C-alpha positions as CSV (number, residue, x, y, z in Angstrom):
1,X,-5.1,-2.5,9.0
2,X,-6.8,0.3,11.0
3,X,-4.4,-0.5,13.9
4,X,-1.4,0.5,11.8
5,X,-1.9,4.0,13.2
6,X,-1.1,3.0,16.8
7,X,2.7,2.7,16.3
8,X,3.0,6.3,14.9
9,X,0.7,8.0,17.5
10,X,1.5,9.7,20.7
11,X,0.1,8.6,24.1
12,X,-2.3,11.6,24.2
13,X,-3.8,10.7,20.9
14,X,-7.1,8.8,20.4
15,X,-7.2,6.1,17.8
16,X,-10.7,5.3,16.5
17,X,-11.1,1.5,15.9
18,X,-13.9,-0.8,15.2
19,X,-12.3,-3.4,17.5
20,X,-9.9,-2.8,20.3
21,X,-6.3,-4.1,20.2
22,X,-5.5,-7.0,22.5
23,X,-3.6,-6.1,25.7
24,X,-0.8,-8.3,24.5
25,X,-0.3,-6.3,21.3
26,X,-0.7,-3.0,23.0
27,X,2.0,-4.0,25.6
28,X,4.2,-5.2,22.7
29,X,4.1,-1.7,21.1
30,X,5.1,-0.1,24.4
31,X,7.9,-2.6,25.0
32,X,9.3,-1.8,21.6
33,X,9.5,1.9,22.4
34,X,6.3,3.2,20.7
35,X,3.9,5.6,22.5
36,X,0.6,4.2,21.2
37,X,-2.5,6.4,21.6
38,X,-5.7,5.6,23.4
39,X,-7.9,3.0,21.7
40,X,-11.3,4.6,21.2
41,X,-14.7,3.2,19.9
42,X,-17.9,5.1,19.1
43,X,-19.4,7.3,21.8
44,X,-18.0,9.3,24.7
45,X,-15.3,11.5,23.1
46,X,-16.4,15.1,22.9
47,X,-14.7,18.4,22.1
48,X,-12.6,19.6,19.2
49,X,-10.1,17.2,17.6
50,X,-7.6,17.3,14.8
51,X,-8.8,14.5,12.6
52,X,-6.3,12.3,10.7
53,X,-7.7,9.6,8.5
54,X,-6.3,7.0,6.0
55,X,-8.1,9.1,3.4
56,X,-10.1,12.2,4.0
57,X,-13.8,11.5,4.0
58,X,-15.2,12.7,7.3
59,X,-15.7,15.6,9.6
60,X,-15.8,15.3,13.4
61,X,-19.2,16.6,14.7
62,X,-20.6,16.3,18.2
63,X,-18.3,13.4,19.1
64,X,-18.9,11.4,16.0
65,X,-17.5,10.8,12.5
66,X,-19.8,12.3,9.9
67,X,-19.3,11.6,6.2
68,X,-18.6,14.9,4.4
69,X,-20.1,14.6,0.9
70,X,-17.7,17.1,-0.6
71,X,-14.6,15.3,0.8
72,X,-16.0,11.9,-0.2
73,X,-16.5,13.0,-3.8
74,X,-13.0,14.5,-3.9
75,X,-11.6,11.2,-2.5
76,X,-13.4,9.2,-5.2
77,X,-12.2,11.5,-7.9
78,X,-8.6,11.5,-6.7
79,X,-8.3,7.7,-6.1
80,X,-10.2,6.5,-9.2
81,X,-8.0,4.7,-11.6
82,X,-10.3,5.9,-14.3
83,X,-9.7,9.5,-13.4
84,X,-6.0,8.8,-13.0
85,X,-5.7,8.0,-16.7
86,X,-6.0,11.7,-17.2
87,X,-3.4,12.4,-14.5
88,X,-0.8,10.2,-16.2
89,X,-1.6,11.1,-19.8
90,X,1.6,11.5,-21.8
91,X,3.6,10.0,-18.9
92,X,2.9,6.3,-19.2
93,X,4.6,4.1,-21.9
94,X,1.9,1.4,-21.5
95,X,-1.4,1.8,-23.4
96,X,-4.5,1.8,-21.1
97,X,-8.2,2.4,-21.7
98,X,-11.4,2.4,-19.8
99,X,-14.0,-0.4,-20.3
100,X,-17.5,0.6,-19.3
101,X,-19.6,-2.5,-19.7
102,X,-19.6,-6.3,-20.2
103,X,-20.4,-5.9,-23.9
104,X,-17.5,-3.5,-24.2
105,X,-15.2,-5.9,-22.4
106,X,-16.0,-8.9,-24.6
107,X,-15.4,-6.7,-27.7
108,X,-12.1,-5.4,-26.4
109,X,-10.8,-8.8,-25.4
110,X,-11.5,-10.2,-28.8
111,X,-9.2,-7.6,-30.3
112,X,-6.7,-7.2,-27.4
113,X,-3.1,-8.0,-27.9
114,X,-2.3,-10.2,-24.8
115,X,-1.0,-10.0,-22.1
116,X,-3.2,-7.4,-20.5
117,X,-4.4,-6.7,-17.0
118,X,-7.9,-5.5,-15.9
119,X,-7.9,-3.3,-12.8
120,X,-10.9,-2.3,-10.7
121,X,-11.6,1.4,-10.4
122,X,-10.9,1.2,-6.7
123,X,-8.7,-1.4,-5.1
124,X,-5.8,-2.0,-2.7
125,X,-2.4,-3.6,-2.6
126,X,-2.6,-5.1,-6.1
127,X,-5.4,-7.4,-5.1
128,X,-8.2,-6.2,-7.3
129,X,-6.9,-7.1,-10.8
130,X,-7.2,-9.9,-13.3
131,X,-4.3,-10.9,-15.6
132,X,-5.0,-12.3,-19.1
133,X,-1.8,-13.9,-20.5
134,X,-3.2,-16.2,-23.2
135,X,-6.5,-16.8,-24.9
136,X,-7.0,-19.8,-22.5
137,X,-7.5,-17.3,-19.7
138,X,-10.8,-16.2,-21.1
139,X,-12.6,-18.1,-18.3
140,X,-11.5,-15.3,-16.0
141,X,-14.0,-12.9,-17.6
142,X,-16.6,-14.5,-15.3
143,X,-14.7,-13.1,-12.3
144,X,-15.0,-9.4,-13.2
145,X,-18.1,-8.7,-11.2
146,X,-16.7,-10.5,-8.1
147,X,-13.1,-9.4,-8.1
148,X,-13.3,-6.0,-9.8
149,X,-16.7,-5.0,-8.4
150,X,-18.2,-4.3,-11.8
151,X,-17.6,-1.6,-14.3
152,X,-15.9,0.7,-15.2
153,X,-12.5,-1.1,-15.2
154,X,-9.1,-0.1,-16.6
155,X,-7.4,-2.4,-19.2
156,X,-3.7,-2.0,-19.5
157,X,-0.8,-3.8,-21.2
158,X,0.8,-6.3,-18.8
159,X,4.6,-6.5,-18.5
160,X,4.9,-8.8,-15.5
161,X,7.4,-11.1,-17.3
162,X,9.9,-8.2,-17.8
163,X,9.0,-6.0,-14.8
164,X,12.0,-6.1,-12.4
165,X,11.8,-3.2,-9.9
166,X,8.7,-1.7,-8.2
167,X,8.9,1.7,-6.4
168,X,6.7,4.1,-4.6
169,X,7.4,7.8,-4.1
170,X,5.9,9.5,-1.0
171,X,4.6,13.0,-1.0
172,X,2.8,15.6,1.1
173,X,0.2,17.6,-0.8
174,X,-0.7,21.1,0.4
175,X,-3.2,23.1,-1.5
176,X,-2.6,21.0,-4.6
177,X,1.2,21.4,-4.4
178,X,3.4,18.3,-4.1
179,X,6.4,18.1,-1.6
180,X,8.7,15.1,-2.0
181,X,9.5,13.0,1.1
182,X,11.3,9.8,-0.1
183,X,11.2,6.8,-2.4
184,X,10.7,3.2,-1.4
185,X,11.2,-0.2,-3.0
186,X,8.3,-2.7,-3.0
187,X,8.3,-6.5,-3.1
188,X,5.7,-7.6,-5.6
189,X,4.9,-11.3,-6.3
190,X,4.8,-12.6,-9.9
191,X,1.1,-12.0,-10.2
192,X,1.3,-8.4,-9.1
193,X,0.3,-8.9,-5.4
194,X,1.9,-6.7,-2.8
195,X,4.2,-8.5,-0.3
196,X,6.0,-5.6,1.4
197,X,8.0,-2.4,1.2
198,X,11.4,-1.1,2.3
199,X,13.2,2.2,2.9
200,X,16.9,2.9,3.7
201,X,20.3,1.4,3.2
202,X,21.7,4.4,1.4
203,X,21.0,5.7,-2.1
204,X,18.6,3.7,-4.3
205,X,20.5,2.7,-7.4
206,X,17.4,3.1,-9.6
207,X,16.3,6.5,-8.3
208,X,18.2,8.5,-10.9
209,X,16.3,6.6,-13.6
210,X,12.7,7.0,-12.3
211,X,12.6,10.0,-10.0
212,X,13.1,12.7,-12.7
213,X,10.2,11.2,-14.7
214,X,8.0,11.2,-11.5
215,X,8.9,14.9,-11.0
216,X,7.9,15.7,-14.6
217,X,4.6,13.9,-13.9
218,X,3.9,15.9,-10.7
219,X,4.6,19.2,-12.5
220,X,1.7,18.5,-14.8
221,X,-0.8,17.8,-12.0
222,X,-1.3,21.4,-10.9
223,X,-4.6,21.9,-12.8
224,X,-5.9,18.4,-12.1
225,X,-5.6,18.1,-8.3
226,X,-8.1,20.1,-6.3
227,X,-6.5,22.9,-4.3
228,X,-8.8,21.8,-1.4
229,X,-6.8,18.6,-1.0
230,X,-4.1,18.5,1.6
231,X,-2.7,15.2,2.8
232,X,-0.5,12.3,1.9
233,X,0.1,10.8,-1.5
234,X,2.0,7.8,-2.7
235,X,2.8,7.4,-6.4
236,X,3.5,3.8,-7.4
237,X,5.5,2.8,-10.5
238,X,7.9,0.3,-11.8
239,X,10.8,-0.5,-14.2
240,X,10.5,-3.1,-17.0
241,X,12.5,-4.2,-20.0
242,X,11.4,-3.9,-23.6
243,X,13.7,-5.3,-26.3
244,X,16.5,-5.3,-23.7
245,X,16.0,-1.6,-22.9
246,X,14.9,-0.3,-19.5
247,X,11.5,1.4,-19.6
248,X,10.0,3.4,-16.7
249,X,6.3,3.4,-15.8
250,X,6.5,6.5,-13.5
251,X,3.0,5.9,-12.2
252,X,0.8,2.7,-12.2
253,X,-1.5,4.3,-9.6
254,X,-1.8,7.2,-7.2
255,X,-2.9,6.7,-3.6
256,X,-4.2,10.0,-2.1
257,X,-4.3,8.5,1.4
258,X,-2.0,7.0,4.0
259,X,-0.3,4.2,2.2
260,X,1.6,1.4,3.9
261,X,4.8,3.0,2.6
262,X,3.8,6.2,4.4
263,X,3.3,4.2,7.6
264,X,6.8,2.8,7.2
265,X,8.2,6.3,6.7
266,X,6.4,7.5,9.8
267,X,7.6,4.5,11.9
268,X,11.2,5.2,10.8
269,X,10.8,8.8,11.9
270,X,9.3,7.7,15.2
271,X,12.2,5.4,15.8
272,X,14.8,7.9,14.6
273,X,16.2,5.2,12.3
274,X,19.6,6.0,10.7
275,X,19.6,6.5,6.9
276,X,22.0,3.5,6.4
277,X,19.6,1.1,8.2
278,X,17.2,-0.8,6.1
279,X,13.6,-0.8,7.4
280,X,10.8,-2.9,6.0
281,X,7.2,-3.9,6.4
282,X,6.2,-7.4,5.3
283,X,2.6,-8.3,4.7
284,X,2.6,-11.9,5.9
285,X,-0.3,-14.2,5.1
286,X,-1.6,-16.5,7.8
287,X,-0.2,-20.0,7.0
288,X,-2.5,-22.2,5.1
289,X,-1.4,-25.3,7.0
290,X,-1.0,-25.4,10.7
291,X,-1.6,-23.0,13.6
292,X,0.6,-20.0,14.1
293,X,1.9,-18.8,17.5
294,X,2.9,-15.4,16.5
295,X,4.8,-14.4,19.7
296,X,6.8,-17.6,19.8
297,X,7.6,-17.2,16.1
298,X,8.7,-13.6,16.6
299,X,10.9,-14.6,19.5
300,X,12.5,-17.4,17.5
301,X,13.1,-15.1,14.5
302,X,14.6,-12.3,16.7
303,X,17.1,-14.8,18.2
304,X,18.0,-16.4,14.8
305,X,18.4,-13.0,13.1
306,X,19.9,-11.2,16.0
307,X,17.5,-8.3,15.5
308,X,14.3,-6.7,16.6
309,X,10.9,-7.4,15.0
310,X,7.7,-5.5,15.7
311,X,4.2,-6.8,15.0
312,X,2.2,-3.7,13.8
313,X,-1.2,-5.4,13.3
314,X,-2.9,-8.3,15.1
315,X,-2.7,-11.8,13.7
316,X,-6.2,-12.6,15.0
317,X,-9.3,-10.8,16.2
318,X,-10.3,-10.8,19.9
319,X,-12.4,-13.9,19.3
320,X,-9.3,-15.8,18.2
321,X,-10.2,-15.9,14.5
322,X,-7.1,-15.3,12.3
323,X,-6.9,-12.4,9.9
324,X,-5.8,-13.0,6.3
325,X,-2.6,-11.0,6.7
326,X,-0.5,-9.4,9.4
327,X,2.1,-6.6,9.1
328,X,5.6,-7.1,10.6
329,X,8.3,-4.4,10.9
330,X,12.0,-5.2,10.8
331,X,15.4,-3.4,10.7
332,X,18.6,-4.8,9.3
333,X,21.7,-4.0,7.2
334,X,22.0,-3.9,3.4
335,X,24.2,-7.0,3.6
336,X,21.7,-9.0,5.6
337,X,18.5,-7.8,4.0
338,X,17.9,-10.7,1.6
339,X,18.5,-13.3,4.3
340,X,16.3,-11.5,6.8
341,X,13.4,-11.1,4.4
342,X,13.6,-14.7,3.2
343,X,13.9,-16.1,6.7
344,X,11.0,-14.2,8.1
345,X,8.8,-15.1,5.1
346,X,9.6,-18.8,5.1
347,X,9.4,-19.2,8.9
348,X,6.1,-17.4,9.2
349,X,4.3,-18.6,6.1
350,X,5.5,-22.2,6.2
351,X,4.7,-22.7,9.9
352,X,3.2,-26.2,10.5
């Protein structure tokens, strides 16, 4: 995912990566109108730089990234789901609590009213969670150490069966003050896994329902967010139904870093995309069966959909080993959006 910065950089920028992008992918970005920066690995770059990271943790000193203990501690504080229970206090309709040990967990699960979800303190894209729908799911308790990385964890009521719209609001934070950018819609699978995100196509029909509640939440963060933090923030939430009535979870988590939604917003800005055009990023898993030829597949999809697709991350490393997921960008109209998304997903994932 580190290579997601390339499509939003300028040609004079340096992009620090652990592995260089392939010449094919780098050329693809240029052919699609991006101005990707210069790939850079450790050593050789001296002088002053303006450092932009996924999340602020480092300083640039003598040509190297150096962990800044103060920024690291602030990042841990801001992105901890345990800390965030205080941020969202009085703004969440779903009960949640912190579980601090295995003994505490077993005691809570004996009394819990199912379904619930356990979330790791730190995790990405909905991957680090475990859902307990019925007592027969008790075997999943053995997965806590592996999938949630130990304790503490957050236990929250699970409303996956009635959850019907996921959103993320994007913000810039300057000296602790929040500045709104836009809202996005997210595609989430039935088990809470992240599949993609979209922006555009005119006004969001659900925005009048959730945005005022997110603004109310943000107003109450003034004394909780360190004034020293400046950078991006994404606030994820969702709508669900309870007894037939729409309920709003204005925040399921905060991401004080570059989120994939922020990357999409920046890509749209780079491409000067019109407001009425739908843009999306799909996180596409490598097909379990068969071998994927990504360039042939993209060419086939572009012809079938009569549109332009841009691969934002490599499908495989330089040795040829496939990554678990790749990120693909598309643009379309509101009318064709469902067809485009379903066609891309089925063609890519079901490749044989």
